PyMOL Python script that loads the backbone (N, CA, C, O; Angstrom):
from pymol import cmd

cmd.read_pdbstr("""\
ATOM      1  N   MET A   1      14.013  14.191  -7.916  1.00  0.00           N
ATOM      2  CA  MET A   1      13.533  13.022  -7.208  1.00  0.00           C
ATOM      3  C   MET A   1      12.050  12.824  -7.519  1.00  0.00           C
ATOM      4  O   MET A   1      11.287  13.786  -7.615  1.00  0.00           O
ATOM      5  N   GLU A   2      11.661  11.567  -7.673  1.00  0.00           N
ATOM      6  CA  GLU A   2      10.258  11.209  -7.871  1.00  0.00           C
ATOM      7  C   GLU A   2       9.752  10.511  -6.611  1.00  0.00           C
ATOM      8  O   GLU A   2      10.526   9.895  -5.878  1.00  0.00           O
ATOM      9  N   TYR A   3       8.457  10.614  -6.371  1.00  0.00           N
ATOM     10  CA  TYR A   3       7.831  10.047  -5.178  1.00  0.00           C
ATOM     11  C   TYR A   3       6.522   9.394  -5.586  1.00  0.00           C
ATOM     12  O   TYR A   3       5.764   9.952  -6.380  1.00  0.00           O
ATOM     13  N   LYS A   4       6.254   8.209  -5.042  1.00  0.00           N
ATOM     14  CA  LYS A   4       4.963   7.573  -5.263  1.00  0.00           C
ATOM     15  C   LYS A   4       4.630   6.701  -4.062  1.00  0.00           C
ATOM     16  O   LYS A   4       5.500   6.379  -3.253  1.00  0.00           O
ATOM     17  N   ILE A   5       3.380   6.330  -3.959  1.00  0.00           N
ATOM     18  CA  ILE A   5       2.942   5.454  -2.884  1.00  0.00           C
ATOM     19  C   ILE A   5       2.342   4.203  -3.497  1.00  0.00           C
ATOM     20  O   ILE A   5       1.402   4.272  -4.289  1.00  0.00           O
ATOM     21  N   GLU A   6       2.894   3.062  -3.123  1.00  0.00           N
ATOM     22  CA  GLU A   6       2.326   1.773  -3.515  1.00  0.00           C
ATOM     23  C   GLU A   6       1.297   1.395  -2.455  1.00  0.00           C
ATOM     24  O   GLU A   6       1.548   1.569  -1.262  1.00  0.00           O
ATOM     25  N   SER A   7       0.144   0.881  -2.874  1.00  0.00           N
ATOM     26  CA  SER A   7      -0.860   0.449  -1.906  1.00  0.00           C
ATOM     27  C   SER A   7      -1.471  -0.868  -2.352  1.00  0.00           C
ATOM     28  O   SER A   7      -1.480  -1.200  -3.537  1.00  0.00           O
ATOM     29  N   ALA A   8      -1.988  -1.619  -1.367  1.00  0.00           N
ATOM     30  CA  ALA A   8      -2.551  -2.932  -1.657  1.00  0.00           C
ATOM     31  C   ALA A   8      -3.500  -3.328  -0.530  1.00  0.00           C
ATOM     32  O   ALA A   8      -3.499  -2.734   0.548  1.00  0.00           O
ATOM     33  N   ASP A   9      -4.304  -4.342  -0.808  1.00  0.00           N
ATOM     34  CA  ASP A   9      -5.272  -4.837   0.175  1.00  0.00           C
ATOM     35  C   ASP A   9      -4.725  -5.970   1.038  1.00  0.00           C
ATOM     36  O   ASP A   9      -5.406  -6.428   1.955  1.00  0.00           O
ATOM     37  N   SER A  10      -3.498  -6.430   0.755  1.00  0.00           N
ATOM     38  CA  SER A  10      -2.880  -7.479   1.574  1.00  0.00           C
ATOM     39  C   SER A  10      -1.379  -7.228   1.645  1.00  0.00           C
ATOM     40  O   SER A  10      -0.803  -6.580   0.771  1.00  0.00           O
ATOM     41  N   VAL A  11      -0.760  -7.747   2.691  1.00  0.00           N
ATOM     42  CA  VAL A  11       0.690  -7.608   2.844  1.00  0.00           C
ATOM     43  C   VAL A  11       1.407  -8.290   1.680  1.00  0.00           C
ATOM     44  O   VAL A  11       2.368  -7.745   1.137  1.00  0.00           O
ATOM     45  N   HIS A  12       0.944  -9.473   1.298  1.00  0.00           N
ATOM     46  CA  HIS A  12       1.581 -10.204   0.193  1.00  0.00           C
ATOM     47  C   HIS A  12       1.533  -9.393  -1.100  1.00  0.00           C
ATOM     48  O   HIS A  12       2.532  -9.304  -1.813  1.00  0.00           O
ATOM     49  N   GLN A  13       0.385  -8.806  -1.402  1.00  0.00           N
ATOM     50  CA  GLN A  13       0.238  -8.002  -2.616  1.00  0.00           C
ATOM     51  C   GLN A  13       1.144  -6.768  -2.550  1.00  0.00           C
ATOM     52  O   GLN A  13       1.741  -6.392  -3.559  1.00  0.00           O
ATOM     53  N   LEU A  14       1.255  -6.134  -1.380  1.00  0.00           N
ATOM     54  CA  LEU A  14       2.144  -4.980  -1.237  1.00  0.00           C
ATOM     55  C   LEU A  14       3.601  -5.402  -1.440  1.00  0.00           C
ATOM     56  O   LEU A  14       4.362  -4.700  -2.107  1.00  0.00           O
ATOM     57  N   GLU A  15       3.988  -6.528  -0.879  1.00  0.00           N
ATOM     58  CA  GLU A  15       5.352  -7.020  -1.080  1.00  0.00           C
ATOM     59  C   GLU A  15       5.667  -7.178  -2.563  1.00  0.00           C
ATOM     60  O   GLU A  15       6.739  -6.778  -3.017  1.00  0.00           O
ATOM     61  N   GLU A  16       4.748  -7.753  -3.311  1.00  0.00           N
ATOM     62  CA  GLU A  16       4.959  -7.933  -4.755  1.00  0.00           C
ATOM     63  C   GLU A  16       5.112  -6.588  -5.457  1.00  0.00           C
ATOM     64  O   GLU A  16       6.010  -6.415  -6.281  1.00  0.00           O
ATOM     65  N   ARG A  17       4.244  -5.638  -5.135  1.00  0.00           N
ATOM     66  CA  ARG A  17       4.300  -4.320  -5.784  1.00  0.00           C
ATOM     67  C   ARG A  17       5.576  -3.575  -5.432  1.00  0.00           C
ATOM     68  O   ARG A  17       6.191  -2.958  -6.301  1.00  0.00           O
ATOM     69  N   VAL A  18       5.984  -3.626  -4.159  1.00  0.00           N
ATOM     70  CA  VAL A  18       7.215  -2.949  -3.745  1.00  0.00           C
ATOM     71  C   VAL A  18       8.421  -3.620  -4.406  1.00  0.00           C
ATOM     72  O   VAL A  18       9.310  -2.922  -4.895  1.00  0.00           O
ATOM     73  N   ASN A  19       8.474  -4.936  -4.433  1.00  0.00           N
ATOM     74  CA  ASN A  19       9.589  -5.631  -5.088  1.00  0.00           C
ATOM     75  C   ASN A  19       9.648  -5.323  -6.577  1.00  0.00           C
ATOM     76  O   ASN A  19      10.737  -5.160  -7.127  1.00  0.00           O
ATOM     77  N   ASP A  20       8.497  -5.240  -7.242  1.00  0.00           N
ATOM     78  CA  ASP A  20       8.475  -4.871  -8.664  1.00  0.00           C
ATOM     79  C   ASP A  20       9.023  -3.461  -8.855  1.00  0.00           C
ATOM     80  O   ASP A  20       9.772  -3.211  -9.800  1.00  0.00           O
ATOM     81  N   ALA A  21       8.655  -2.536  -7.968  1.00  0.00           N
ATOM     82  CA  ALA A  21       9.137  -1.155  -8.070  1.00  0.00           C
ATOM     83  C   ALA A  21      10.645  -1.093  -7.814  1.00  0.00           C
ATOM     84  O   ALA A  21      11.356  -0.361  -8.503  1.00  0.00           O
ATOM     85  N   ILE A  22      11.135  -1.846  -6.840  1.00  0.00           N
ATOM     86  CA  ILE A  22      12.582  -1.886  -6.554  1.00  0.00           C
ATOM     87  C   ILE A  22      13.348  -2.370  -7.785  1.00  0.00           C
ATOM     88  O   ILE A  22      14.432  -1.868  -8.082  1.00  0.00           O
ATOM     89  N   ALA A  23      12.786  -3.338  -8.494  1.00  0.00           N
ATOM     90  CA  ALA A  23      13.444  -3.903  -9.677  1.00  0.00           C
ATOM     91  C   ALA A  23      13.644  -2.874 -10.779  1.00  0.00           C
ATOM     92  O   ALA A  23      14.513  -3.054 -11.632  1.00  0.00           O
ATOM     93  N   VAL A  24      12.860  -1.797 -10.783  1.00  0.00           N
ATOM     94  CA  VAL A  24      13.006  -0.762 -11.821  1.00  0.00           C
ATOM     95  C   VAL A  24      13.523   0.560 -11.244  1.00  0.00           C
ATOM     96  O   VAL A  24      13.319   1.624 -11.828  1.00  0.00           O
ATOM     97  N   GLY A  25      14.196   0.476 -10.091  1.00  0.00           N
ATOM     98  CA  GLY A  25      14.916   1.643  -9.586  1.00  0.00           C
ATOM     99  C   GLY A  25      14.278   2.424  -8.451  1.00  0.00           C
ATOM    100  O   GLY A  25      14.867   3.404  -7.997  1.00  0.00           O
ATOM    101  N   TRP A  26      13.117   2.043  -7.976  1.00  0.00           N
ATOM    102  CA  TRP A  26      12.493   2.721  -6.843  1.00  0.00           C
ATOM    103  C   TRP A  26      13.062   2.187  -5.544  1.00  0.00           C
ATOM    104  O   TRP A  26      13.497   1.038  -5.474  1.00  0.00           O
ATOM    105  N   ARG A  27      13.058   3.041  -4.494  1.00  0.00           N
ATOM    106  CA  ARG A  27      13.540   2.639  -3.177  1.00  0.00           C
ATOM    107  C   ARG A  27      12.477   2.961  -2.126  1.00  0.00           C
ATOM    108  O   ARG A  27      11.885   4.039  -2.161  1.00  0.00           O
ATOM    109  N   PRO A  28      12.227   2.038  -1.192  1.00  0.00           N
ATOM    110  CA  PRO A  28      11.273   2.330  -0.120  1.00  0.00           C
ATOM    111  C   PRO A  28      11.765   3.505   0.734  1.00  0.00           C
ATOM    112  O   PRO A  28      12.964   3.669   0.958  1.00  0.00           O
ATOM    113  N   LEU A  29      10.823   4.305   1.197  1.00  0.00           N
ATOM    114  CA  LEU A  29      11.117   5.434   2.075  1.00  0.00           C
ATOM    115  C   LEU A  29      10.281   5.266   3.338  1.00  0.00           C
ATOM    116  O   LEU A  29       9.053   5.338   3.287  1.00  0.00           O
ATOM    117  N   GLY A  30      10.937   5.045   4.460  1.00  0.00           N
ATOM    118  CA  GLY A  30      10.205   4.834   5.710  1.00  0.00           C
ATOM    119  C   GLY A  30       9.618   3.438   5.771  1.00  0.00           C
ATOM    120  O   GLY A  30      10.042   2.537   5.047  1.00  0.00           O
ATOM    121  N   GLY A  31       8.640   3.271   6.641  1.00  0.00           N
ATOM    122  CA  GLY A  31       8.043   1.958   6.850  1.00  0.00           C
ATOM    123  C   GLY A  31       6.671   1.834   6.222  1.00  0.00           C
ATOM    124  O   GLY A  31       6.178   2.757   5.574  1.00  0.00           O
ATOM    125  N   VAL A  32       6.073   0.693   6.424  1.00  0.00           N
ATOM    126  CA  VAL A  32       4.739   0.401   5.895  1.00  0.00           C
ATOM    127  C   VAL A  32       3.689   1.040   6.790  1.00  0.00           C
ATOM    128  O   VAL A  32       3.822   1.044   8.014  1.00  0.00           O
ATOM    129  N   SER A  33       2.654   1.574   6.177  1.00  0.00           N
ATOM    130  CA  SER A  33       1.504   2.113   6.895  1.00  0.00           C
ATOM    131  C   SER A  33       0.313   1.206   6.636  1.00  0.00           C
ATOM    132  O   SER A  33       0.076   0.797   5.499  1.00  0.00           O
ATOM    133  N   ALA A  34      -0.440   0.890   7.688  1.00  0.00           N
ATOM    134  CA  ALA A  34      -1.636   0.058   7.544  1.00  0.00           C
ATOM    135  C   ALA A  34      -2.824   0.818   8.116  1.00  0.00           C
ATOM    136  O   ALA A  34      -2.752   1.356   9.221  1.00  0.00           O
ATOM    137  N   THR A  35      -3.916   0.861   7.362  1.00  0.00           N
ATOM    138  CA  THR A  35      -5.119   1.561   7.790  1.00  0.00           C
ATOM    139  C   THR A  35      -6.311   0.628   7.725  1.00  0.00           C
ATOM    140  O   THR A  35      -6.598   0.055   6.674  1.00  0.00           O
ATOM    141  N   PHE A  36      -7.005   0.470   8.838  1.00  0.00           N
ATOM    142  CA  PHE A  36      -8.261  -0.269   8.859  1.00  0.00           C
ATOM    143  C   PHE A  36      -9.371   0.708   8.541  1.00  0.00           C
ATOM    144  O   PHE A  36      -9.423   1.796   9.115  1.00  0.00           O
ATOM    145  N   TRP A  37     -10.269   0.332   7.624  1.00  0.00           N
ATOM    146  CA  TRP A  37     -11.367   1.220   7.254  1.00  0.00           C
ATOM    147  C   TRP A  37     -12.698   0.472   7.321  1.00  0.00           C
ATOM    148  O   TRP A  37     -12.754  -0.750   7.178  1.00  0.00           O
ATOM    149  N   GLN A  38     -13.763   1.236   7.540  1.00  0.00           N
ATOM    150  CA  GLN A  38     -15.109   0.671   7.589  1.00  0.00           C
ATOM    151  C   GLN A  38     -16.083   1.687   7.021  1.00  0.00           C
ATOM    152  O   GLN A  38     -16.019   2.872   7.349  1.00  0.00           O
ATOM    153  N   VAL A  39     -16.984   1.219   6.166  1.00  0.00           N
ATOM    154  CA  VAL A  39     -18.014   2.058   5.567  1.00  0.00           C
ATOM    155  C   VAL A  39     -19.370   1.524   6.020  1.00  0.00           C
ATOM    156  O   VAL A  39     -19.731   0.388   5.713  1.00  0.00           O
ATOM    157  N   ASN A  40     -20.102   2.335   6.738  1.00  0.00           N
ATOM    158  CA  ASN A  40     -21.387   1.901   7.290  1.00  0.00           C
ATOM    159  C   ASN A  40     -22.572   2.253   6.399  1.00  0.00           C
ATOM    160  O   ASN A  40     -23.715   1.980   6.765  1.00  0.00           O
ATOM    161  N   ASP A  41     -22.322   2.853   5.236  1.00  0.00           N
ATOM    162  CA  ASP A  41     -23.410   3.263   4.336  1.00  0.00           C
ATOM    163  C   ASP A  41     -23.979   2.099   3.538  1.00  0.00           C
ATOM    164  O   ASP A  41     -24.910   2.294   2.757  1.00  0.00           O
ATOM    165  N   PHE A  42     -23.451   0.906   3.710  1.00  0.00           N
ATOM    166  CA  PHE A  42     -23.915  -0.267   2.981  1.00  0.00           C
ATOM    167  C   PHE A  42     -24.536  -1.257   3.951  1.00  0.00           C
ATOM    168  O   PHE A  42     -24.257  -1.227   5.149  1.00  0.00           O
ATOM    169  N   GLU A  43     -25.365  -2.119   3.433  1.00  0.00           N
ATOM    170  CA  GLU A  43     -25.943  -3.188   4.250  1.00  0.00           C
ATOM    171  C   GLU A  43     -25.544  -4.511   3.636  1.00  0.00           C
ATOM    172  O   GLU A  43     -26.052  -4.806   2.554  1.00  0.00           O
ATOM    173  N   PRO A  44     -24.705  -5.326   4.199  1.00  0.00           N
ATOM    174  CA  PRO A  44     -24.039  -5.084   5.480  1.00  0.00           C
ATOM    175  C   PRO A  44     -22.880  -4.101   5.321  1.00  0.00           C
ATOM    176  O   PRO A  44     -22.403  -3.897   4.205  1.00  0.00           O
ATOM    177  N   PRO A  45     -22.419  -3.490   6.407  1.00  0.00           N
ATOM    178  CA  PRO A  45     -21.266  -2.581   6.336  1.00  0.00           C
ATOM    179  C   PRO A  45     -20.050  -3.297   5.749  1.00  0.00           C
ATOM    180  O   PRO A  45     -19.902  -4.510   5.896  1.00  0.00           O
ATOM    181  N   ARG A  46     -19.189  -2.541   5.090  1.00  0.00           N
ATOM    182  CA  ARG A  46     -17.971  -3.090   4.475  1.00  0.00           C
ATOM    183  C   ARG A  46     -16.754  -2.579   5.229  1.00  0.00           C
ATOM    184  O   ARG A  46     -16.741  -1.453   5.727  1.00  0.00           O
ATOM    185  N   SER A  47     -15.740  -3.420   5.303  1.00  0.00           N
ATOM    186  CA  SER A  47     -14.508  -3.009   5.977  1.00  0.00           C
ATOM    187  C   SER A  47     -13.316  -3.720   5.355  1.00  0.00           C
ATOM    188  O   SER A  47     -13.474  -4.689   4.613  1.00  0.00           O
ATOM    189  N   GLY A  48     -12.140  -3.234   5.661  1.00  0.00           N
ATOM    190  CA  GLY A  48     -10.925  -3.849   5.151  1.00  0.00           C
ATOM    191  C   GLY A  48      -9.705  -3.146   5.689  1.00  0.00           C
ATOM    192  O   GLY A  48      -9.805  -2.253   6.530  1.00  0.00           O
ATOM    193  N   THR A  49      -8.551  -3.553   5.200  1.00  0.00           N
ATOM    194  CA  THR A  49      -7.279  -2.945   5.577  1.00  0.00           C
ATOM    195  C   THR A  49      -6.528  -2.602   4.302  1.00  0.00           C
ATOM    196  O   THR A  49      -6.482  -3.399   3.366  1.00  0.00           O
ATOM    197  N   THR A  50      -5.940  -1.412   4.270  1.00  0.00           N
ATOM    198  CA  THR A  50      -5.110  -0.991   3.154  1.00  0.00           C
ATOM    199  C   THR A  50      -3.686  -0.783   3.664  1.00  0.00           C
ATOM    200  O   THR A  50      -3.467  -0.134   4.687  1.00  0.00           O
ATOM    201  N   TYR A  51      -2.719  -1.348   2.932  1.00  0.00           N
ATOM    202  CA  TYR A  51      -1.312  -1.250   3.285  1.00  0.00           C
ATOM    203  C   TYR A  51      -0.628  -0.349   2.263  1.00  0.00           C
ATOM    204  O   TYR A  51      -0.888  -0.462   1.065  1.00  0.00           O
ATOM    205  N   CYS A  52       0.259   0.556   2.734  1.00  0.00           N
ATOM    206  CA  CYS A  52       0.920   1.515   1.852  1.00  0.00           C
ATOM    207  C   CYS A  52       2.408   1.601   2.148  1.00  0.00           C
ATOM    208  O   CYS A  52       2.849   1.437   3.286  1.00  0.00           O
ATOM    209  N   GLN A  53       3.177   1.866   1.080  1.00  0.00           N
ATOM    210  CA  GLN A  53       4.625   2.068   1.213  1.00  0.00           C
ATOM    211  C   GLN A  53       5.032   3.226   0.318  1.00  0.00           C
ATOM    212  O   GLN A  53       4.765   3.201  -0.884  1.00  0.00           O
ATOM    213  N   ALA A  54       5.678   4.248   0.889  1.00  0.00           N
ATOM    214  CA  ALA A  54       6.211   5.350   0.101  1.00  0.00           C
ATOM    215  C   ALA A  54       7.461   4.877  -0.624  1.00  0.00           C
ATOM    216  O   ALA A  54       8.248   4.097  -0.090  1.00  0.00           O
ATOM    217  N   MET A  55       7.632   5.365  -1.860  1.00  0.00           N
ATOM    218  CA  MET A  55       8.782   4.970  -2.696  1.00  0.00           C
ATOM    219  C   MET A  55       9.360   6.225  -3.348  1.00  0.00           C
ATOM    220  O   MET A  55       8.619   7.145  -3.695  1.00  0.00           O
ATOM    221  N   THR A  56      10.690   6.260  -3.514  1.00  0.00           N
ATOM    222  CA  THR A  56      11.352   7.369  -4.205  1.00  0.00           C
ATOM    223  C   THR A  56      12.366   6.829  -5.211  1.00  0.00           C
ATOM    224  O   THR A  56      12.807   5.684  -5.118  1.00  0.00           O
ATOM    225  N   ARG A  57      12.721   7.671  -6.164  1.00  0.00           N
ATOM    226  CA  ARG A  57      13.849   7.386  -7.070  1.00  0.00           C
ATOM    227  C   ARG A  57      14.380   8.667  -7.662  1.00  0.00           C
ATOM    228  O   ARG A  57      15.327   8.639  -8.448  1.00  0.00           O
TER     229      ARG A  57
END
""", "prot")
cmd.dss("prot")
cmd.show_as("cartoon", "prot")
cmd.util.cbc("prot")
cmd.orient("prot")
């Protein structure tokens, strides 16, 4: 079995990546994980959300 994690900065982008992986034999494992992040070492501080989906085949 192979395992990988698809990640993206938007839900739409993650959907595209997961659908592309499904088309070549990968299957989602579990649900989507979303993480909000913030880096205060910059002026102005930077933040965003990363979406991830585990995949197996």
